[in-house]
C-alpha positions, 0 to 999 in steps of 0.5 A: 671881690669886696662888693661892700666896697663897690657898693659905697663907692658907688653910693659916694657918687650920687648913684642910683641904688638900685642901678648900683644894686642890679650892678652888684648882683649880675657881678656877683653870678660872673667869673670875674677872673674872664678879663672882659666880664671885668671891663664889662662891670668897669664900663658898666660902672663909669656908666653908672656914675656918667664918667667917661673911662680912657681905654688907657685908664681901662688897661690900667685897671685890668692890669692891677687886677692881674697882678693884685686882684680886688684890692684897696688900692685898686679903688684909690684909681675909681674916685 
């Protein structure tokens, strides 16, 4: 996973850098091939950004992860 890209996107959202670092540290210890772990991280990232995510958008992100893995295309959905 491109944690630098995730970190950069979260930092652009004016999120506390300590909270972002904690989320990245947590993600680095998780099995990211597990869909439930992916969903947990998506929700936590949205929570840090004070953004709500619809179940449909979450499903779309999970679908992209299954199809393409972590890629720059994925990040275009998280703006």
